[in-house]
gemmi code that builds the backbone of each chain (N, CA, C; Angstrom):
import gemmi

chains = {
    "A": [
        ("MET", (110.704, -144.448, 223.315), (110.665, -143.152, 222.621), (112.050, -142.548, 222.621)),
        ("ASP", (112.699, -142.544, 221.452), (114.037, -141.967, 221.407), (114.093, -140.706, 220.559)),
        ("ARG", (112.960, -140.297, 220.059), (112.894, -139.100, 219.234), (111.626, -138.330, 219.569)),
        ("ILE", (111.725, -137.007, 219.637), (110.539, -136.178, 219.810), (110.070, -135.746, 218.432)),
        ("PRO", (108.801, -135.989, 218.099), (108.342, -135.661, 216.748), (108.323, -134.154, 216.495)),
        ("ILE", (108.662, -133.790, 215.264), (108.658, -132.385, 214.844), (107.608, -132.248, 213.754)),
        ("LEU", (106.589, -131.431, 214.019), (105.499, -131.288, 213.063), (105.687, -130.037, 212.230)),
        ("LYS", (105.426, -130.150, 210.926), (105.461, -128.964, 210.071), (104.075, -128.342, 210.059)),
        ("LEU", (104.054, -127.026, 210.263), (102.782, -126.326, 210.427), (102.886, -125.064, 209.604)),
        ("GLY", (102.481, -125.130, 208.344), (102.682, -123.981, 207.482), (104.167, -123.699, 207.358)),
        ("SER", (104.562, -122.487, 207.689), (105.975, -122.121, 207.561), (106.735, -122.344, 208.865)),
        ("ALA", (106.097, -122.973, 209.832), (106.748, -123.177, 211.124), (106.885, -124.657, 211.448)),
        ("LEU", (107.743, -124.949, 212.406), (107.864, -126.305, 212.938), (107.352, -126.282, 214.377)),
        ("LEU", (106.677, -127.343, 214.766), (106.123, -127.397, 216.120), (106.642, -128.623, 216.852)),
        ("VAL", (107.150, -128.380, 218.056), (107.626, -129.470, 218.910), (106.867, -129.387, 220.226)),
        ("THR", (106.299, -130.493, 220.657), (105.627, -130.517, 221.955), (106.466, -131.348, 222.905)),
        ("ILE", (106.976, -130.711, 223.939), (107.775, -131.454, 224.923), (106.826, -132.118, 225.912)),
        ("GLN", (106.832, -133.441, 225.950), (105.900, -134.152, 226.839), (106.625, -135.046, 227.813)),
        ("VAL", (107.852, -135.406, 227.478), (108.546, -136.391, 228.302), (109.726, -135.737, 229.004)),
        ("ASP", (110.233, -136.410, 230.007), (111.412, -135.898, 230.692), (112.575, -135.850, 229.714)),
        ("MET", (113.228, -134.713, 229.637), (114.348, -134.584, 228.726), (115.612, -135.104, 229.412)),
        ("HIS", (116.423, -135.811, 228.655), (117.757, -136.144, 229.133), (118.733, -135.806, 228.015)),
        ("ASP", (120.018, -135.873, 228.344), (121.059, -135.428, 227.419), (120.844, -135.899, 225.989)),
        ("GLN", (120.680, -137.224, 225.862), (120.641, -137.815, 224.532), (119.422, -137.342, 223.745)),
        ("LEU", (118.288, -137.266, 224.444), (117.041, -136.850, 223.811), (117.146, -135.391, 223.365)),
        ("ALA", (117.745, -134.560, 224.225), (117.899, -133.144, 223.888), (118.811, -132.979, 222.680)),
        ("MET", (119.905, -133.751, 222.651), (120.820, -133.662, 221.511), (120.140, -134.118, 220.227)),
        ("ALA", (119.383, -135.217, 220.335), (118.673, -135.722, 219.161), (117.676, -134.684, 218.659)),
        ("LEU", (116.998, -134.024, 219.603), (116.005, -133.013, 219.210), (116.685, -131.854, 218.485)),
        ("GLU", (117.814, -131.389, 219.041), (118.517, -130.269, 218.396), (118.963, -130.654, 216.985)),
        ("GLU", (119.510, -131.853, 216.856), (119.944, -132.324, 215.541), (118.786, -132.409, 214.551)),
        ("ASP", (117.705, -133.064, 215.008), (116.542, -133.246, 214.129), (115.968, -131.901, 213.699)),
        ("LEU", (115.927, -130.965, 214.663), (115.348, -129.655, 214.370), (116.159, -128.910, 213.317)),
        ("THR", (117.479, -128.884, 213.502), (118.296, -128.159, 212.534), (118.152, -128.778, 211.148)),
        ("LYS", (118.149, -130.108, 211.108), (117.996, -130.786, 209.827), (116.652, -130.396, 209.191)),
        ("LYS", (115.607, -130.416, 210.003), (114.267, -130.142, 209.479), (114.101, -128.677, 209.058)),
        ("ILE", (114.761, -127.769, 209.764), (114.693, -126.357, 209.363), (115.278, -126.202, 207.964)),
        ("VAL", (116.422, -126.862, 207.743), (117.062, -126.769, 206.429), (116.210, -127.468, 205.375)),
        ("ASP", (115.712, -128.657, 205.688), (114.930, -129.417, 204.707), (113.663, -128.686, 204.288)),
        ("THR", (112.984, -128.054, 205.260), (111.673, -127.473, 204.969), (111.747, -125.982, 204.695)),
        ("GLY", (112.870, -125.353, 205.009), (112.944, -123.895, 204.872), (112.030, -123.170, 205.840)),
        ("ALA", (111.791, -123.783, 206.985), (110.875, -123.187, 207.962), (111.411, -121.849, 208.458)),
        ("SER", (110.486, -120.923, 208.714), (110.907, -119.607, 209.198), (110.784, -119.485, 210.711)),
        ("GLY", (110.279, -120.526, 211.350), (110.147, -120.442, 212.801), (110.010, -121.796, 213.447)),
        ("VAL", (110.312, -121.833, 214.744), (110.188, -123.060, 215.526), (109.355, -122.750, 216.763)),
        ("LEU", (108.261, -123.484, 216.936), (107.435, -123.327, 218.134), (107.716, -124.500, 219.062)),
        ("ILE", (108.048, -124.202, 220.318), (108.282, -125.274, 221.278), (107.245, -125.153, 222.381)),
        ("ASP", (106.353, -126.131, 222.441), (105.295, -126.096, 223.456), (105.759, -126.800, 224.721)),
        ("ILE", (105.724, -126.065, 225.834), (106.148, -126.667, 227.106), (104.993, -126.661, 228.111)),
        ("SER", (103.756, -126.675, 227.572), (102.600, -126.552, 228.472), (102.466, -127.735, 229.421)),
        ("SER", (103.085, -128.866, 229.064), (102.945, -130.011, 229.967), (104.107, -130.109, 230.958)),
        ("LEU", (105.047, -129.201, 230.868), (106.175, -129.229, 231.808), (105.814, -128.485, 233.091)),
        ("GLU", (105.932, -129.191, 234.210), (105.658, -128.547, 235.498), (106.925, -127.932, 236.065)),
        ("ILE", (108.066, -128.408, 235.583), (109.341, -127.881, 236.048), (110.232, -127.620, 234.845)),
        ("VAL", (110.831, -126.442, 234.784), (111.858, -126.180, 233.780), (113.140, -125.848, 234.532)),
        ("ASP", (114.071, -126.766, 234.516), (115.325, -126.534, 235.248), (116.373, -125.947, 234.315)),
        ("SER", (117.591, -125.813, 234.828), (118.618, -125.142, 234.031), (118.977, -125.971, 232.800)),
        ("PHE", (118.808, -127.300, 232.885), (119.109, -128.151, 231.729), (118.156, -127.839, 230.571)),
        ("ILE", (116.875, -127.804, 230.880), (115.883, -127.480, 229.843), (116.086, -126.044, 229.365)),
        ("GLY", (116.343, -125.141, 230.292), (116.569, -123.750, 229.916), (117.714, -123.622, 228.928)),
        ("ARG", (118.801, -124.353, 229.199), (119.961, -124.300, 228.312), (119.616, -124.902, 226.958)),
        ("MET", (118.841, -125.995, 226.973), (118.445, -126.621, 225.716), (117.632, -125.633, 224.870)),
        ("LEU", (116.691, -124.940, 225.503), (115.870, -123.970, 224.759), (116.745, -122.854, 224.192)),
        ("ASP", (117.677, -122.375, 225.001), (118.605, -121.342, 224.531), (119.406, -121.832, 223.333)),
        ("ASN", (119.918, -123.058, 223.447), (120.708, -123.651, 222.363), (119.909, -123.742, 221.081)),
        ("ILE", (118.701, -124.278, 221.191), (117.853, -124.439, 220.014), (117.606, -123.081, 219.372)),
        ("ALA", (117.320, -122.080, 220.210), (117.049, -120.738, 219.675), (118.269, -120.190, 218.949)),
        ("ALA", (119.459, -120.401, 219.547), (120.677, -119.851, 218.947), (120.963, -120.516, 217.605)),
        ("VAL", (120.857, -121.838, 217.567), (121.139, -122.546, 216.323), (120.091, -122.205, 215.260)),
        ("SER", (118.821, -122.141, 215.661), (117.765, -121.823, 214.704), (117.997, -120.445, 214.112)),
        ("ARG", (118.434, -119.503, 214.961), (118.666, -118.141, 214.491), (119.737, -118.130, 213.399)),
        ("MET", (120.762, -118.973, 213.592), (121.810, -119.107, 212.567), (121.203, -119.530, 211.240)),
        ("LEU", (120.140, -120.321, 211.334), (119.503, -120.841, 210.125), (118.308, -119.974, 209.726)),
        ("ASP", (118.255, -118.775, 210.294), (117.221, -117.796, 209.939), (115.819, -118.255, 210.323)),
        ("ALA", (115.709, -118.946, 211.443), (114.379, -119.328, 211.945), (114.233, -118.808, 213.373)),
        ("GLU", (113.074, -118.216, 213.624), (112.781, -117.643, 214.940), (112.258, -118.743, 215.871)),
        ("THR", (112.738, -118.771, 217.115), (112.219, -119.758, 218.072), (111.275, -119.084, 219.055)),
        ("VAL", (110.093, -119.672, 219.228), (109.130, -119.141, 220.191), (108.717, -120.268, 221.135)),
        ("VAL", (108.893, -120.044, 222.424), (108.458, -121.017, 223.422), (107.032, -120.675, 223.809)),
        ("VAL", (106.115, -121.636, 223.695), (104.709, -121.343, 223.980), (104.176, -122.229, 225.102)),
        ("GLY", (103.138, -121.725, 225.762), (102.414, -122.514, 226.760), (103.097, -122.640, 228.107)),
        ("MET", (103.991, -121.702, 228.429), (104.662, -121.806, 229.722), (103.664, -121.599, 230.864)),
        ("ARG", (103.722, -122.487, 231.858), (102.815, -122.336, 232.998), (103.273, -121.172, 233.877)),
        ("PRO", (102.343, -120.517, 234.544), (102.711, -119.400, 235.424), (103.759, -119.813, 236.456)),
        ("ALA", (103.572, -120.983, 237.053), (104.516, -121.413, 238.094), (105.919, -121.596, 237.523)),
        ("VAL", (105.993, -122.055, 236.271), (107.291, -122.246, 235.625), (107.973, -120.900, 235.414)),
        ("ALA", (107.189, -119.910, 234.986), (107.748, -118.573, 234.766), (108.321, -118.027, 236.072)),
        ("ILE", (107.582, -118.206, 237.153), (108.035, -117.722, 238.471), (109.337, -118.413, 238.863)),
        ("THR", (109.368, -119.732, 238.708), (110.571, -120.482, 239.074), (111.769, -120.052, 238.246)),
        ("LEU", (111.541, -119.854, 236.932), (112.648, -119.464, 236.053), (113.264, -118.145, 236.518)),
        ("VAL", (112.405, -117.197, 236.852), (112.910, -115.893, 237.293), (113.652, -116.046, 238.621)),
        ("GLU", (113.081, -116.841, 239.521), (113.727, -117.058, 240.816), (115.097, -117.700, 240.651)),
        ("LEU", (115.205, -118.588, 239.653), (116.483, -119.266, 239.408), (117.453, -118.378, 238.634)),
        ("GLY", (116.981, -117.232, 238.186), (117.839, -116.356, 237.391), (117.991, -116.822, 235.959)),
        ("LEU", (117.110, -117.730, 235.537), (117.139, -118.212, 234.146), (116.109, -117.424, 233.351)),
        ("SER", (116.520, -116.367, 232.706), (115.505, -115.524, 232.074), (115.278, -115.855, 230.605)),
        ("LEU", (115.932, -116.892, 230.112), (115.754, -117.309, 228.712), (115.882, -116.115, 227.762)),
        ("ASN", (116.970, -115.383, 227.903), (117.113, -114.147, 227.131), (117.019, -114.343, 225.625)),
        ("GLY", (117.593, -115.446, 225.157), (117.640, -115.630, 223.712), (116.361, -116.176, 223.117)),
        ("VAL", (115.369, -116.431, 223.974), (114.178, -117.120, 223.503), (112.963, -116.208, 223.611)),
        ("ARG", (112.203, -116.136, 222.552), (110.949, -115.397, 222.583), (109.853, -116.309, 223.146)),
        ("THR", (108.859, -115.734, 223.797), (107.766, -116.547, 224.343), (106.422, -116.027, 223.851)),
        ("ALA", (105.429, -116.921, 223.869), (104.062, -116.531, 223.544), (103.129, -117.389, 224.395)),
        ("LEU", (101.948, -116.865, 224.679), (101.041, -117.578, 225.585), (100.587, -118.910, 225.015)),
        ("ASN", (100.315, -118.929, 223.715), (99.827, -120.179, 223.122), (100.295, -120.308, 221.675)),
        ("VAL", (99.974, -121.441, 221.072), (100.477, -121.728, 219.725), (99.999, -120.684, 218.720)),
        ("ASP", (98.732, -120.290, 218.811), (98.211, -119.310, 217.856), (99.008, -118.015, 217.900)),
        ("ARG", (99.288, -117.544, 219.116), (100.051, -116.298, 219.225), (101.485, -116.493, 218.755)),
        ("GLY", (102.036, -117.665, 219.038), (103.391, -117.956, 218.581), (103.461, -117.961, 217.063)),
        ("MET", (102.448, -118.562, 216.428), (102.400, -118.582, 214.963), (102.328, -117.164, 214.427)),
        ("ALA", (101.539, -116.325, 215.077), (101.400, -114.935, 214.641), (102.758, -114.233, 214.708)),
        ("LEU", (103.505, -114.502, 215.765), (104.836, -113.909, 215.915), (105.747, -114.312, 214.769)),
        ("ILE", (105.673, -115.583, 214.400), (106.560, -116.089, 213.358), (106.147, -115.563, 211.990)),
        ("GLN", (104.839, -115.483, 211.771), (104.372, -115.098, 210.440), (104.361, -113.604, 210.202)),
        ("ARG", (104.336, -112.802, 211.281), (104.265, -111.347, 211.099), (105.425, -110.675, 211.809)),
        ("PRO", (106.514, -110.449, 211.072), (107.714, -109.887, 211.684), (107.451, -108.538, 212.359)),
        ("ASP", (106.411, -107.795, 211.898), (106.126, -106.491, 212.520), (105.708, -106.674, 213.974)),
        ("LEU", (105.015, -107.778, 214.248), (104.616, -108.054, 215.634), (105.835, -108.359, 216.495)),
        ("ARG", (106.835, -108.974, 215.872), (108.013, -109.387, 216.639), (108.625, -108.202, 217.381)),
        ("LYS", (108.718, -107.086, 216.657), (109.385, -105.938, 217.257), (108.621, -105.440, 218.464)),
        ("GLU", (107.287, -105.328, 218.308), (106.470, -104.882, 219.443), (106.718, -105.782, 220.643)),
        ("VAL", (106.704, -107.084, 220.376), (106.887, -108.017, 221.481), (108.283, -107.884, 222.058)),
        ("ALA", (109.256, -107.639, 221.180), (110.625, -107.486, 221.665), (110.697, -106.330, 222.649)),
        ("VAL", (109.968, -105.254, 222.361), (109.958, -104.113, 223.269), (109.308, -104.513, 224.592)),
        ("ASP", (108.187, -105.235, 224.491), (107.521, -105.699, 225.710), (108.474, -106.535, 226.552)),
        ("ASP", (109.234, -107.369, 225.888), (110.161, -108.234, 226.623), (111.147, -107.408, 227.434)),
        ("ASP", (111.577, -106.286, 226.849), (112.537, -105.440, 227.554), (111.920, -104.853, 228.812)),
        ("ASP", (110.623, -104.527, 228.714), (109.943, -103.944, 229.870), (109.799, -104.949, 230.997)),
        ("ALA", (109.596, -106.193, 230.630), (109.262, -107.218, 231.635), (110.465, -107.506, 232.540)),
    ],
    "B": [
        ("MET", (104.209, -137.814, 233.796), (103.276, -137.316, 232.771), (101.932, -138.038, 232.905)),
        ("ASP", (100.913, -137.330, 233.362), (99.611, -137.976, 233.494), (98.591, -137.371, 232.545)),
        ("ARG", (99.025, -136.419, 231.732), (98.116, -135.764, 230.803), (98.862, -135.506, 229.506)),
        ("ILE", (98.182, -135.724, 228.373), (98.763, -135.371, 227.084), (98.286, -133.970, 226.726)),
        ("PRO", (99.209, -133.059, 226.421), (98.784, -131.686, 226.152), (97.953, -131.575, 224.876)),
        ("ILE", (96.971, -130.703, 224.904), (96.112, -130.443, 223.748), (96.332, -128.996, 223.332)),
        ("LEU", (96.821, -128.809, 222.111), (97.142, -127.456, 221.648), (96.028, -126.919, 220.780)),
        ("LYS", (95.678, -125.648, 220.966), (94.692, -125.029, 220.096), (95.433, -124.401, 218.923)),
        ("LEU", (94.912, -124.674, 217.736), (95.607, -124.264, 216.524), (94.554, -123.676, 215.598)),
        ("GLY", (94.318, -122.390, 215.696), (93.227, -121.810, 214.929), (91.921, -122.449, 215.370)),
        ("SER", (91.189, -123.025, 214.425), (89.894, -123.610, 214.774), (90.015, -125.096, 215.107)),
        ("ALA", (91.232, -125.589, 215.200), (91.428, -127.016, 215.457), (92.187, -127.252, 216.760)),
        ("LEU", (92.111, -128.486, 217.236), (92.911, -128.901, 218.386), (93.937, -129.915, 217.894)),
        ("LEU", (95.138, -129.848, 218.438), (96.196, -130.757, 218.005), (96.728, -131.545, 219.190)),
        ("VAL", (96.768, -132.863, 219.008), (97.322, -133.745, 220.030), (98.451, -134.545, 219.401)),
        ("THR", (99.606, -134.555, 220.039), (100.716, -135.362, 219.542), (100.920, -136.529, 220.493)),
        ("ILE", (100.717, -137.732, 219.983), (100.912, -138.916, 220.831), (102.394, -139.266, 220.811)),
        ("GLN", (103.040, -139.193, 221.970), (104.480, -139.472, 222.032), (104.808, -140.592, 222.988)),
        ("VAL", (103.905, -140.860, 223.908), (104.218, -141.826, 224.958), (103.338, -143.056, 224.804)),
        ("ASP", (103.731, -144.129, 225.450), (102.911, -145.324, 225.420), (101.570, -145.029, 226.074)),
        ("MET", (100.502, -145.364, 225.371), (99.178, -145.120, 225.925), (98.813, -146.271, 226.846)),
        ("HIS", (98.178, -145.937, 227.962), (97.555, -146.974, 228.782), (96.153, -146.502, 229.113)),
        ("ASP", (95.371, -147.385, 229.712), (93.952, -147.107, 229.952), (93.688, -145.719, 230.508)),
        ("GLN", (94.394, -145.414, 231.606), (94.095, -144.188, 232.323), (94.432, -142.954, 231.484)),
        ("LEU", (95.573, -143.037, 230.785), (96.015, -141.913, 229.962), (95.040, -141.698, 228.806)),
        ("ALA", (94.578, -142.805, 228.222), (93.642, -142.702, 227.108), (92.324, -142.095, 227.582)),
        ("MET", (91.858, -142.533, 228.762), (90.612, -141.978, 229.295), (90.755, -140.492, 229.593)),
        ("ALA", (91.903, -140.132, 230.183), (92.138, -138.721, 230.499), (92.158, -137.892, 229.220)),
        ("LEU", (92.783, -138.444, 228.167), (92.855, -137.711, 226.901), (91.467, -137.494, 226.314)),
        ("GLU", (90.647, -138.562, 226.340), (89.293, -138.432, 225.793), (88.499, -137.369, 226.557)),
        ("GLU", (88.615, -137.421, 227.879), (87.906, -136.435, 228.713), (88.374, -135.017, 228.420)),
        ("ASP", (89.705, -134.839, 228.428), (90.258, -133.505, 228.198), (89.852, -132.969, 226.835)),
        ("LEU", (89.884, -133.873, 225.845), (89.562, -133.443, 224.488), (88.116, -132.974, 224.378)),
        ("THR", (87.192, -133.760, 224.917), (85.786, -133.372, 224.815), (85.572, -132.035, 225.522)),
        ("LYS", (86.185, -131.886, 226.687), (86.037, -130.628, 227.433), (86.582, -129.462, 226.599)),
        ("LYS", (87.730, -129.691, 225.986), (88.376, -128.608, 225.239), (87.605, -128.276, 223.952)),
        ("ILE", (87.009, -129.299, 223.338), (86.194, -129.023, 222.142), (85.054, -128.082, 222.513)),
        ("VAL", (84.401, -128.384, 223.641), (83.273, -127.553, 224.078), (83.762, -126.162, 224.469)),
        ("ASP", (84.857, -126.095, 225.227), (85.364, -124.800, 225.707), (85.784, -123.888, 224.558)),
        ("THR", (86.417, -124.467, 223.547), (86.998, -123.626, 222.491), (86.117, -123.544, 221.245)),
        ("GLY", (85.116, -124.411, 221.165), (84.295, -124.437, 219.961), (85.079, -124.905, 218.748)),
        ("ALA", (86.057, -125.756, 218.981), (86.911, -126.230, 217.883), (86.090, -127.020, 216.865)),
        ("SER", (86.469, -126.880, 215.591), (85.736, -127.602, 214.558), (86.452, -128.876, 214.130)),
        ("GLY", (87.619, -129.127, 214.706), (88.330, -130.336, 214.323), (89.385, -130.733, 215.335)),
        ("VAL", (89.758, -132.011, 215.286), (90.794, -132.534, 216.172), (91.841, -133.238, 215.310)),
        ("LEU", (93.091, -132.811, 215.421), (94.182, -133.471, 214.707), (94.946, -134.329, 215.707)),
        ("ILE", (95.129, -135.606, 215.390), (95.904, -136.470, 216.273), (97.128, -136.951, 215.512)),
        ("ASP", (98.291, -136.498, 215.948), (99.528, -136.871, 215.266), (100.092, -138.148, 215.872)),
        ("ILE", (100.277, -139.171, 215.031), (100.823, -140.435, 215.536), (102.139, -140.762, 214.841)),
        ("SER", (102.831, -139.710, 214.377), (104.059, -139.949, 213.597), (105.156, -140.619, 214.422)),
        ("SER", (105.082, -140.507, 215.739), (106.138, -141.135, 216.528), (105.758, -142.544, 216.969)),
        ("LEU", (104.572, -142.994, 216.615), (104.168, -144.351, 217.001), (104.666, -145.364, 215.981)),
        ("GLU", (105.417, -146.346, 216.472), (105.892, -147.395, 215.570), (104.904, -148.546, 215.500)),
        ("ILE", (104.063, -148.607, 216.509), (103.061, -149.668, 216.556), (101.714, -149.073, 216.940)),
        ("VAL", (100.679, -149.390, 216.197), (99.325, -149.020, 216.605), (98.547, -150.316, 216.765)),
        ("ASP", (98.274, -150.667, 218.008), (97.565, -151.925, 218.252), (96.070, -151.659, 218.377)),
        ("SER", (95.312, -152.706, 218.708), (93.857, -152.552, 218.743), (93.435, -151.579, 219.836)),
        ("PHE", (94.232, -151.475, 220.887), (93.894, -150.547, 221.963), (93.939, -149.093, 221.470)),
        ("ILE", (95.026, -148.759, 220.789), (95.156, -147.399, 220.235), (94.090, -147.184, 219.157)),
        ("GLY", (93.880, -148.211, 218.331), (92.876, -148.102, 217.276), (91.508, -147.780, 217.851)),
        ("ARG", (91.176, -148.483, 218.950), (89.871, -148.258, 219.580), (89.807, -146.856, 220.179)),
        ("MET", (90.911, -146.431, 220.764), (90.941, -145.082, 221.339), (90.687, -144.032, 220.254)),
        ("LEU", (91.356, -144.202, 219.106), (91.174, -143.240, 218.017), (89.719, -143.243, 217.535)),
        ("ASP", (89.152, -144.462, 217.411), (87.749, -144.567, 217.007), (86.840, -143.855, 218.000)),
        ("ASN", (87.093, -144.082, 219.287), (86.290, -143.455, 220.342), (86.347, -141.947, 220.268)),
        ("ILE", (87.565, -141.443, 220.161), (87.744, -139.991, 220.123), (86.990, -139.413, 218.928)),
        ("ALA", (87.114, -140.105, 217.788), (86.438, -139.609, 216.582), (84.926, -139.619, 216.777)),
        ("ALA", (84.397, -140.684, 217.406), (82.946, -140.786, 217.580), (82.434, -139.698, 218.517)),
        ("VAL", (83.135, -139.504, 219.625), (82.691, -138.485, 220.587), (82.833, -137.087, 219.986)),
        ("SER", (83.936, -136.835, 219.283), (84.143, -135.518, 218.678), (83.042, -135.220, 217.666)),
        ("ARG", (82.658, -136.258, 216.912), (81.621, -136.055, 215.907), (80.310, -135.616, 216.572)),
        ("MET", (80.022, -136.209, 217.738), (78.826, -135.810, 218.504), (78.873, -134.319, 218.815)),
        ("LEU", (80.092, -133.819, 219.015), (80.270, -132.412, 219.384), (80.578, -131.570, 218.150)),
        ("ASP", (80.312, -132.139, 216.972), (80.456, -131.415, 215.711), (81.909, -131.044, 215.402)),
        ("ALA", (82.825, -131.913, 215.770), (84.229, -131.694, 215.417), (84.740, -132.916, 214.650)),
        ("GLU", (85.452, -132.640, 213.570), (85.997, -133.699, 212.716), (87.324, -134.183, 213.299)),
        ("THR", (87.561, -135.487, 213.308), (88.850, -135.996, 213.778), (89.690, -136.456, 212.595)),
        ("VAL", (90.926, -136.003, 212.538), (91.841, -136.423, 211.480), (93.120, -136.954, 212.117)),
        ("VAL", (93.472, -138.190, 211.793), (94.724, -138.771, 212.277), (95.809, -138.453, 211.264)),
        ("VAL", (96.894, -137.844, 211.706), (97.940, -137.441, 210.768), (99.277, -138.099, 211.100)),
        ("GLY", (100.115, -138.217, 210.070), (101.487, -138.672, 210.277), (101.637, -140.174, 210.462)),
        ("MET", (100.667, -140.945, 209.990), (100.801, -142.394, 210.178), (101.968, -142.941, 209.355)),
        ("ARG", (102.811, -143.762, 209.982), (103.930, -144.352, 209.248), (103.425, -145.439, 208.298)),
        ("PRO", (104.121, -145.621, 207.198), (103.702, -146.658, 206.241), (103.569, -148.028, 206.898)),
        ("ALA", (104.538, -148.373, 207.754), (104.502, -149.695, 208.383), (103.282, -149.852, 209.275)),
        ("VAL", (102.893, -148.746, 209.903), (101.710, -148.789, 210.776), (100.457, -149.031, 209.941)),
        ("ALA", (100.374, -148.373, 208.788), (99.217, -148.555, 207.918), (99.105, -150.013, 207.476)),
        ("ILE", (100.251, -150.585, 207.120), (100.259, -151.987, 206.686), (99.791, -152.898, 207.811)),
        ("THR", (100.337, -152.666, 209.013), (99.958, -153.502, 210.149), (98.480, -153.372, 210.455)),
        ("LEU", (97.957, -152.137, 210.397), (96.544, -151.930, 210.721), (95.654, -152.727, 209.771)),
        ("VAL", (96.001, -152.697, 208.491), (95.191, -153.421, 207.513), (95.301, -154.922, 207.750)),
        ("GLU", (96.530, -155.384, 208.032), (96.724, -156.819, 208.295), (95.924, -157.278, 209.503)),
        ("LEU", (95.805, -156.370, 210.492), (95.070, -156.714, 211.710), (93.558, -156.580, 211.512)),
        ("GLY", (93.169, -156.051, 210.358), (91.740, -155.840, 210.132), (91.205, -154.612, 210.843)),
        ("LEU", (92.127, -153.744, 211.314), (91.704, -152.504, 211.979), (91.742, -151.384, 210.964)),
        ("SER", (90.626, -151.104, 210.318), (90.707, -150.136, 209.226), (90.371, -148.716, 209.672)),
        ("LEU", (90.144, -148.513, 210.954), (89.855, -147.167, 211.476), (88.762, -146.496, 210.643)),
        ("ASN", (87.646, -147.206, 210.485), (86.590, -146.697, 209.613), (86.075, -145.315, 209.986)),
        ("GLY", (85.953, -145.077, 211.287), (85.352, -143.811, 211.707), (86.319, -142.652, 211.697)),
        ("VAL", (87.568, -142.900, 211.329), (88.588, -141.870, 211.462), (89.108, -141.464, 210.094)),
        ("ARG", (89.180, -140.168, 209.867), (89.786, -139.671, 208.645), (91.291, -139.572, 208.845)),
        ("THR", (92.060, -139.709, 207.776), (93.519, -139.600, 207.903), (94.072, -138.575, 206.910)),
        ("ALA", (95.240, -138.038, 207.241), (95.937, -137.129, 206.331), (97.421, -137.362, 206.517)),
        ("LEU", (98.198, -137.088, 205.464), (99.629, -137.383, 205.521), (100.350, -136.560, 206.579)),
        ("ASN", (99.981, -135.289, 206.700), (100.675, -134.448, 207.665), (99.721, -133.398, 208.245)),
        ("VAL", (100.223, -132.613, 209.177), (99.373, -131.664, 209.891), (98.775, -130.634, 208.936)),
        ("ASP", (99.582, -130.141, 207.990), (99.071, -129.130, 207.068), (97.873, -129.650, 206.279)),
        ("ARG", (97.994, -130.889, 205.789), (96.867, -131.453, 205.023), (95.673, -131.706, 205.929)),
        ("GLY", (95.952, -132.123, 207.159), (94.872, -132.347, 208.119), (94.125, -131.057, 208.409)),
        ("MET", (94.881, -129.964, 208.577), (94.252, -128.662, 208.819), (93.380, -128.274, 207.635)),
        ("ALA", (93.885, -128.546, 206.431), (93.117, -128.205, 205.231), (91.797, -128.968, 205.218)),
        ("LEU", (91.837, -130.238, 205.613), (90.627, -131.056, 205.667), (89.606, -130.463, 206.623)),
        ("ILE", (90.104, -129.984, 207.770), (89.198, -129.463, 208.795), (88.629, -128.113, 208.380)),
        ("GLN", (89.470, -127.306, 207.740), (89.028, -125.949, 207.429), (88.210, -125.855, 206.151)),
        ("ARG", (88.347, -126.852, 205.277), (87.608, -126.772, 204.015), (86.726, -127.987, 203.836)),
        ("PRO", (85.467, -127.863, 204.251), (84.555, -129.004, 204.212), (84.409, -129.590, 202.809)),
        ("ASP", (84.641, -128.749, 201.773), (84.498, -129.259, 200.408), (85.532, -130.342, 200.124)),
        ("LEU", (86.712, -130.191, 200.734), (87.750, -131.204, 200.563), (87.352, -132.510, 201.257)),
        ("ARG", (86.640, -132.353, 202.365), (86.281, -133.545, 203.143), (85.552, -134.566, 202.286)),
        ("LYS", (84.605, -134.035, 201.470), (83.795, -134.970, 200.686), (84.662, -135.745, 199.687)),
        ("GLU", (85.553, -134.990, 199.005), (86.419, -135.687, 198.054), (87.183, -136.793, 198.744)),
        ("VAL", (87.685, -136.471, 199.928), (88.464, -137.472, 200.635), (87.570, -138.627, 201.053)),
        ("ALA", (86.342, -138.290, 201.436), (85.425, -139.354, 201.864), (85.216, -140.345, 200.723)),
        ("VAL", (85.129, -139.819, 199.494), (84.953, -140.699, 198.343), (86.206, -141.563, 198.166)),
        ("ASP", (87.364, -140.908, 198.315), (88.610, -141.653, 198.193), (88.654, -142.787, 199.217)),
        ("ASP", (88.169, -142.473, 200.414), (88.199, -143.485, 201.469), (87.381, -144.710, 201.063)),
        ("ASP", (86.248, -144.445, 200.408), (85.395, -145.561, 200.007), (86.108, -146.450, 198.978)),
        ("ASP", (86.871, -145.807, 198.109), (87.585, -146.567, 197.081), (88.681, -147.447, 197.689)),
        ("ALA", (89.279, -146.925, 198.754), (90.448, -147.622, 199.301), (90.056, -148.935, 199.957)),
    ],
}
model = gemmi.Model(1)
for chain_id, residues in chains.items():
    chain = gemmi.Chain(chain_id)
    for i, (resn, *xyz) in enumerate(residues, 1):
        res = gemmi.Residue()
        res.name, res.seqid = resn, gemmi.SeqId(i, " ")
        for name, pos in zip(("N", "CA", "C"), xyz):
            atom = gemmi.Atom()
            atom.name, atom.element = name, gemmi.Element(name[0])
            atom.pos, atom.b_iso = gemmi.Position(*pos), 0.0
            res.add_atom(atom)
        chain.add_residue(res)
    model.add_chain(chain)
structure = gemmi.Structure()
structure.add_model(model)
structure.setup_entities()
């Protein structure tokens, strides 16, 4: 497996992270994603990390990178399915994923991408957290 | 990785096969899927195999099994993203995946699940093929 599949889902792209990420795989994913955002005109990117038991600084940086590049291409990135333990670890590590929006599950993430009015409310919630 | 994540997507469940399947993983997936169909009341299961370069009889049987069990639970199974080469190989091997519906991509698969009227048209097409 040298590529992570990117699924088109309405106006969004969906990536499910299932395997251990390493440099090359992360770079390939970023490249493929940017290409696919341009090709499809997607307005958002959903990254599901529900199967990740650990999110270290490498993955955190990758998510930040993807979000930053997607934003340049006018696509919102939403990380979905984060496990409670992962959230705790991220905060303990000081990795707050500032540039990345989160949602509990894919449905909520899709709602965020499709309804910009919801984005603002969530943005305010993020500030409180 | 001992579990393949199952994402809820509106009224459907989505599974992306990214890793090599083996007995235990396939059994775990079937179990998790049936449990999740019951828990969520999902009306369909989408299985994305776009990253699979080879679908052998083991995977074919797994897909058939999942479709048969899901049907018992009143959920339609649609395999999406099959590569052209995989389709050719499946036919050459005599594995026609009779019990499984297919769609080119996730969006079309979702349409199949959400609009039963489309299902029949496709069923007729399947008979012709």
